[in-house]
N, CA and C of each residue as an Amber inpcrd file, in Angstrom:
protein
   357
 -22.0110000 -36.5620000  25.9650000 -22.1940000 -35.5930000  24.9030000
 -21.0250000 -34.6110000  24.9650000 -20.4500000 -34.3470000  23.8170000
 -19.3290000 -33.4170000  23.7440000 -19.8150000 -31.9780000  23.9000000
 -18.9400000 -31.1380000  24.4160000 -19.2480000 -29.7370000  24.6220000
 -19.3210000 -29.0070000  23.2800000 -20.3040000 -28.1470000  23.1390000
 -20.4360000 -27.3770000  21.9030000 -19.2320000 -26.4660000  21.6660000
 -18.5980000 -26.0260000  22.7280000 -17.4170000 -25.1760000  22.5900000
 -16.3140000 -25.8660000  21.8120000 -16.2230000 -27.1730000  21.9410000
 -15.2280000 -27.9330000  21.1900000 -15.5240000 -27.8670000  19.6930000
 -16.7790000 -27.9350000  19.3340000 -17.1690000 -27.8400000  17.9290000
 -16.9610000 -26.4270000  17.3950000 -17.2320000 -25.4380000  18.2330000
 -17.0890000 -24.0390000  17.8120000 -15.6280000 -23.6220000  17.7050000
 -14.8190000 -24.0320000  18.6870000 -13.4480000 -23.5480000  18.7750000
 -12.4280000 -24.4580000  18.1070000 -12.6190000 -25.7620000  18.1970000
 -11.6260000 -26.7170000  17.6870000 -12.2920000 -27.8920000  16.9680000
 -13.0060000 -27.6300000  15.8920000 -13.6970000 -28.7390000  15.2150000
 -12.7320000 -29.7720000  14.6290000 -11.4900000 -29.3660000  14.3600000
 -10.5300000 -30.3030000  13.7810000 -10.2040000 -31.4430000  14.7420000
 -10.2750000 -31.1950000  16.0370000 -10.0270000 -32.2500000  17.0270000
 -11.1010000 -33.3280000  16.9100000 -12.3340000 -32.9160000  16.7970000
 -13.4350000 -33.8790000  16.6840000 -13.3500000 -34.6130000  15.3430000
 -13.0300000 -33.8850000  14.2750000 -12.9120000 -34.5190000  12.9500000
 -11.8370000 -35.6160000  12.9700000 -10.6690000 -35.2950000  13.5330000
  -9.5710000 -36.2710000  13.5800000  -9.9680000 -37.4960000  14.3870000
 -10.6820000 -37.2780000  15.4790000 -11.1130000 -38.4000000  16.3040000
 -12.0980000 -39.2910000  15.5400000 -13.0140000 -38.6680000  14.8220000
 -13.9790000 -39.4540000  14.0480000 -13.2810000 -40.2080000  12.9220000
 -12.2700000 -39.6030000  12.3300000 -11.5120000 -40.2930000  11.2860000
 -10.7640000 -41.4890000  11.8600000 -10.2600000 -41.3570000  13.0830000
  -9.6000000 -42.4990000  13.7530000 -10.5690000 -43.6470000  13.9240000
 -11.8200000 -43.3310000  14.1520000 -12.8500000 -44.3580000  14.3540000
 -13.4120000 -44.8710000  13.0300000 -12.9400000 -44.3080000  11.9330000
 -13.4670000 -44.6440000  10.5890000 -14.9440000 -44.2600000  10.4910000
 -15.3040000 -43.1540000  11.1580000 -16.6810000 -42.6520000  11.1440000
 -16.7710000 -41.4390000  10.2230000 -17.9810000 -41.0500000   9.8920000
 -18.2160000 -39.9180000   9.0010000 -17.9610000 -38.6100000   9.7460000
 -16.9560000 -37.8680000   9.3050000 -16.5860000 -36.6050000   9.9610000
 -17.4840000 -35.4460000   9.5170000 -18.3880000 -35.6840000   8.5700000
 -19.2940000 -34.6240000   8.1120000 -20.2690000 -34.2010000   9.2070000
 -20.4450000 -35.0470000  10.1930000 -21.3520000 -34.7340000  11.2920000
 -20.8770000 -33.4810000  12.0370000 -19.5710000 -33.2250000  12.0350000
 -19.0290000 -32.0330000  12.6940000 -19.5710000 -30.7820000  12.0140000
 -19.5470000 -30.7780000  10.6880000 -20.0710000 -29.6270000   9.9410000
 -21.5660000 -29.4560000  10.1750000 -22.2760000 -30.5700000  10.2950000
 -23.7160000 -30.4990000  10.5360000 -24.0030000 -29.8930000  11.9060000
 -23.2560000 -30.2970000  12.9200000 -23.4440000 -29.7360000  14.2600000
 -23.1420000 -28.2430000  14.2410000 -22.0650000 -27.8560000  13.5700000
 -21.6900000 -26.4360000  13.4960000 -22.7780000 -25.6300000  12.7920000
 -23.3280000 -26.1690000  11.7090000 -24.3880000 -25.4780000  10.9630000
 -25.6450000 -25.3410000  11.8050000 -26.0590000 -26.4250000  12.4480000
 -27.2670000 -26.3830000  13.2850000 -27.0840000 -25.4480000  14.4720000
 -25.8870000 -25.4220000  15.0340000 -25.6110000 -24.5200000  16.1500000
 -25.6770000 -23.0680000  15.6920000 -25.1580000 -22.7740000  14.5070000
 -25.2100000 -21.4040000  13.9750000 -26.6570000 -20.9680000  13.7460000
 -27.4800000 -21.8780000  13.2340000 -28.9000000 -21.5640000  13.0270000
 -29.5830000 -21.2890000  14.3610000 -29.2950000 -22.1000000  15.3710000
 -29.8720000 -21.9130000  16.6960000 -29.4540000 -20.5770000  17.2890000
 -28.1850000 -20.2510000  17.1680000 -27.6840000 -18.9890000  17.7120000
 -28.2890000 -17.7850000  16.9970000 -28.5010000 -17.9030000  15.6890000
 -29.1230000 -16.8150000  14.9290000 -30.5740000 -16.6150000  15.3720000
 -31.2970000 -17.7040000  15.5600000 -32.6900000 -17.6170000  16.0270000
 -32.7520000 -17.0330000  17.4330000 -31.8060000 -17.4090000  18.2700000
 -31.7480000 -16.8860000  19.6260000 -31.4880000 -15.3760000  19.6200000
 -30.6020000 -14.9490000  18.7420000 -30.3030000 -13.5170000  18.6390000
 -31.5360000 -12.7390000  18.1800000 -32.2680000 -13.2870000  17.2280000
 -33.4800000 -12.6280000  16.7420000 -34.5030000 -12.4930000  17.8750000
 -34.6330000 -13.5330000  18.6890000 -35.5670000 -13.4860000  19.8150000
 -35.1450000 -12.4140000  20.8170000 -33.8660000 -12.3040000  21.0630000
 -33.3730000 -11.2800000  21.9940000 -33.6430000  -9.8770000  21.4590000
 -33.5040000  -9.6910000  20.1510000 -33.8140000  -8.3960000  19.5440000
 -35.2940000  -8.0650000  19.6830000 -36.1480000  -9.0700000  19.4910000
 -37.5860000  -8.8650000  19.6480000 -37.9380000  -8.5180000  21.0950000
 -37.2960000  -9.1730000  22.0360000 -37.5500000  -8.8760000  23.4490000
 -37.0810000  -7.4660000  23.8010000 -35.9820000  -7.0630000  23.2070000
 -35.4960000  -5.6970000  23.4230000 -36.5140000  -4.6920000  22.8810000
 -37.0560000  -4.9740000  21.7000000 -38.0680000  -4.0940000  21.1040000
 -39.3120000  -4.0350000  21.9840000 -39.7120000  -5.1820000  22.5210000
 -40.8820000  -5.2140000  23.4060000 -40.6500000  -4.3310000  24.6380000
 -39.4550000  -4.3770000  25.1820000 -39.1390000  -3.5470000  26.3480000
 -39.1800000  -2.0580000  25.9940000 -38.6820000  -1.7210000  24.8100000
 -38.7320000  -0.3240000  24.3660000 -40.1770000   0.1540000  24.2380000
 -41.0070000  -0.6680000  23.6050000 -42.4140000  -0.3060000  23.4050000
 -43.1190000  -0.1730000  24.7490000 -42.7860000  -1.0350000  25.6870000
 -43.3830000  -0.9400000  27.0240000 -43.0610000   0.4020000  27.6630000
 -41.8110000   0.8310000  27.5330000 -41.4260000   2.1400000  28.0860000
 -42.1590000   3.2790000  27.3670000 -42.3210000   3.1480000  26.0580000
 -43.0300000   4.1660000  25.2880000 -44.4900000   4.2480000  25.7100000
 -45.1110000   3.0930000  25.9380000 -46.5070000   3.0580000  26.3890000
 -46.6210000   3.7530000  27.7370000 -45.7020000   3.4480000  28.6260000
 -45.7360000   4.0700000  29.9570000 -45.5810000   5.5880000  29.8560000
 -44.7010000   6.0400000  28.9770000 -44.4840000   7.4780000  28.8100000
 -45.7230000   8.1520000  28.2260000 -46.3660000   7.5040000  27.2520000
 -47.5800000   8.0600000  26.6590000 -48.7110000   8.1390000  27.6810000
 -48.8710000   7.0860000  28.4630000 -49.9280000   7.0900000  29.4760000
 -49.6580000   8.1420000  30.5440000 -48.4020000   8.3080000  30.8970000
 -48.0380000   9.3070000  31.8990000 -48.3330000  10.7140000  31.3900000
 -48.1540000  10.8960000  30.0660000 -48.4240000  12.1930000  29.4640000
 -49.9150000  12.3910000  29.1810000 -50.7220000  11.3490000  29.4160000
 -52.1640000  11.4480000  29.2070000 -52.5760000  11.2660000  27.7580000
 -51.7050000  10.6820000  26.9470000 -52.0130000  10.4550000  25.5250000
 -52.4370000   9.0150000  25.3090000 -53.0290000   8.7800000  24.1490000
 -53.4800000   7.4370000  23.7950000 -52.2820000   6.5700000  23.3990000
 -52.2760000   5.3540000  23.8990000 -51.1820000   4.4310000  23.6110000
 -51.6870000   3.2030000  22.8560000 -52.8400000   3.3140000  22.2060000
 -53.4510000   2.1640000  21.5370000 -52.5610000   1.5930000  20.4400000
 -51.9300000   2.4630000  19.6500000 -51.0600000   1.9880000  18.5680000
 -49.8640000   1.2240000  19.1340000 -49.2770000   1.7440000  20.1770000
 -48.1090000   1.1030000  20.7790000 -48.4860000  -0.2220000  21.4350000
 -49.6680000  -0.2640000  22.0240000 -50.1260000  -1.5020000  22.6490000
 -50.3500000  -2.5660000  21.5790000 -50.9160000  -2.1750000  20.4430000
 -51.1130000  -3.1090000  19.3320000 -49.7660000  -3.6040000  18.8100000
 -48.8000000  -2.6880000  18.7340000 -47.4580000  -3.0760000  18.2910000
 -46.8390000  -4.0700000  19.2840000 -47.0420000  -3.8240000  20.5630000
 -46.4950000  -4.6930000  21.5920000 -47.1000000  -6.0970000  21.4970000
 -48.3910000  -6.1760000  21.1540000 -49.0360000  -7.4830000  20.9960000
 -48.4030000  -8.2500000  19.8410000 -48.1680000  -7.5450000  18.7190000
 -47.5450000  -8.1960000  17.5630000 -46.1390000  -8.6780000  17.8970000
 -45.3910000  -7.8560000  18.6000000 -44.0340000  -8.2360000  18.9820000
 -44.0620000  -9.4400000  19.9200000 -45.0070000  -9.4530000  20.8400000
 -45.1250000 -10.5820000  21.7720000 -45.4670000 -11.8740000  21.0330000
 -46.3260000 -11.7840000  20.0280000 -46.6570000 -12.9610000  19.2160000
 -45.4340000 -13.4420000  18.4470000 -44.6630000 -12.5060000  17.9330000
 -43.4390000 -12.8650000  17.2190000 -42.4420000 -13.5450000  18.1470000
 -42.3690000 -13.0770000  19.3690000 -41.4670000 -13.6820000  20.3510000
 -41.8880000 -15.1200000  20.6320000 -43.1780000 -15.3500000  20.7930000
 -43.6680000 -16.7050000  21.0580000 -43.3310000 -17.6430000  19.9000000
 -43.5260000 -17.1560000  18.6740000 -43.2040000 -17.9660000  17.4970000
 -41.6970000 -18.2360000  17.4270000 -40.9130000 -17.2300000  17.7380000
 -39.4580000 -17.3760000  17.6850000 -38.9770000 -18.3500000  18.7620000
 -39.5960000 -18.3180000  19.9310000 -39.2270000 -19.2560000  20.9910000
 -39.4840000 -20.7020000  20.5790000 -40.5800000 -20.9330000  19.8540000
 -40.8580000 -22.2790000  19.3420000 -39.7990000 -22.6950000  18.3340000
 -39.4020000 -21.7650000  17.4770000 -38.3770000 -22.0380000  16.4700000
 -37.0370000 -22.3600000  17.1370000 -36.7250000 -21.6240000  18.1920000
 -35.4800000 -21.8600000  18.9320000 -35.4900000 -23.2730000  19.5170000
 -36.6000000 -23.6720000  20.0930000 -36.7070000 -25.0050000  20.6940000
 -36.5230000 -26.0960000  19.6400000 -37.1150000 -25.9140000  18.4500000
 -36.9670000 -26.8890000  17.3710000 -35.5160000 -26.9880000  16.9230000
 -34.8700000 -25.8460000  16.7520000 -33.4850000 -25.8340000  16.2890000
 -32.5480000 -26.4430000  17.3350000 -32.8220000 -26.1890000  18.5910000
 -31.9930000 -26.7480000  19.6680000 -32.1590000 -28.2650000  19.7200000
 -33.3820000 -28.7340000  19.5730000 -33.6380000 -30.1740000  19.6000000
 -32.9410000 -30.8700000  18.4290000 -32.9830000 -30.2490000  17.2460000
 -32.3190000 -30.8330000  16.0750000 -30.8080000 -30.8820000  16.2900000
 -30.2510000 -29.8020000  16.8100000 -28.8060000 -29.7480000  17.0500000
 -28.3960000 -30.7840000  18.0850000 -29.1400000 -30.8650000  19.1720000
 -28.7940000 -31.7880000  20.2460000 -28.9510000 -33.2480000  19.8180000
 -29.9230000 -33.5250000  18.9430000 -30.1090000 -34.8980000  18.4650000
 -28.8820000 -35.3600000  17.6860000 -28.3260000 -34.4930000  16.8680000
 -27.1180000 -34.8390000  16.1120000 -25.9210000 -34.9080000  17.0520000
 -25.8340000 -33.9580000  17.9490000 -24.7150000 -33.8840000  18.8830000
 -24.6330000 -35.1260000  19.7710000 -25.7690000 -35.6630000  20.1450000
 -25.7900000 -36.8300000  21.0310000 -25.2830000 -38.0920000  20.3340000
 -25.2900000 -38.0860000  19.0150000 -24.8110000 -39.2560000  18.2840000
 -23.3040000 -39.2250000  18.0390000 -22.6560000 -38.1150000  18.3770000
 -21.2080000 -38.0190000  18.2160000 -20.5610000 -38.6880000  19.4290000
 -19.6860000 -39.6700000  19.1950000 -19.0720000 -40.3770000  20.3290000
 -18.0530000 -39.5080000  21.0610000 -17.7540000 -39.8970000  22.2840000
 -16.7290000 -39.2040000  23.0460000 -15.3770000 -39.3380000  22.3480000
 -14.4620000 -38.4420000  22.6960000 -13.1320000 -38.4820000  22.1030000
 -12.3480000 -39.6620000  22.6590000 -11.5550000 -40.2770000  21.7860000
 -10.7010000 -41.3860000  22.2060000  -9.4500000 -40.8510000  22.8960000
  -8.9750000 -41.6000000  23.8460000  -7.7210000 -41.2400000  24.5000000
  -6.5800000 -41.5100000  23.5170000  -5.4850000 -40.7660000  23.6590000
  -4.3570000 -40.9160000  22.7450000  -3.7730000 -42.3210000  22.7760000
  -3.9200000 -43.0380000  23.8830000  -3.3360000 -44.3670000  24.0160000
  -4.1280000 -45.4440000  23.2590000  -5.3260000 -45.1150000  22.8160000
  -6.1540000 -46.0870000  22.0940000  -5.5750000 -46.2650000  20.6980000
  -5.2630000 -47.5080000  20.3060000  -4.6680000 -47.7340000  18.9810000
  -5.6980000 -47.5610000  17.8590000  -5.1880000 -47.2650000  16.6630000
  -6.0470000 -47.1430000  15.4930000  -6.5810000 -48.5120000  15.1320000
  -7.7850000 -48.5550000  14.5770000  -8.3410000 -49.8160000  14.1190000
  -9.8380000 -49.7240000  13.9760000 -10.3850000 -50.7610000  13.3110000
 -11.8200000 -50.7710000  13.0640000 -12.5800000 -51.5730000  14.1090000
 -11.8840000 -52.4270000  14.8600000 -12.5480000 -53.2690000  15.8420000
 -11.9150000 -53.1130000  17.2080000 -12.3380000 -53.9660000  18.1310000
 -11.8210000 -53.8980000  19.4880000 -10.3810000 -54.4140000  19.5750000
  -9.9900000 -55.2110000  18.6360000  -8.6490000 -55.7790000  18.6690000
  -7.6440000 -54.6920000  18.4240000
């Protein structure tokens, strides 16, 4: 399986290699798109986890001050549920990206001649 960094940083290398093989180079764009979706979902999950940590600190401060923290605890439950849902979404997006990525062949060495067959 090719490294995702190659698709992110130098997709033209993979495209040229696929063209040498007479294969569909559109798969490169698909991998890049799926990777971007996965990264966006991952970022959203990290933001939710950050919010959960903030709410946890707020709950602790309210309890320390002797005030009711019921609203914050309810908010924390909602955020935790959102995190669980987002984690499932991340797993789905990663599986979709990796399934496409695994079908991309390794890069050919420069010494390999152009052609459609083994000859």
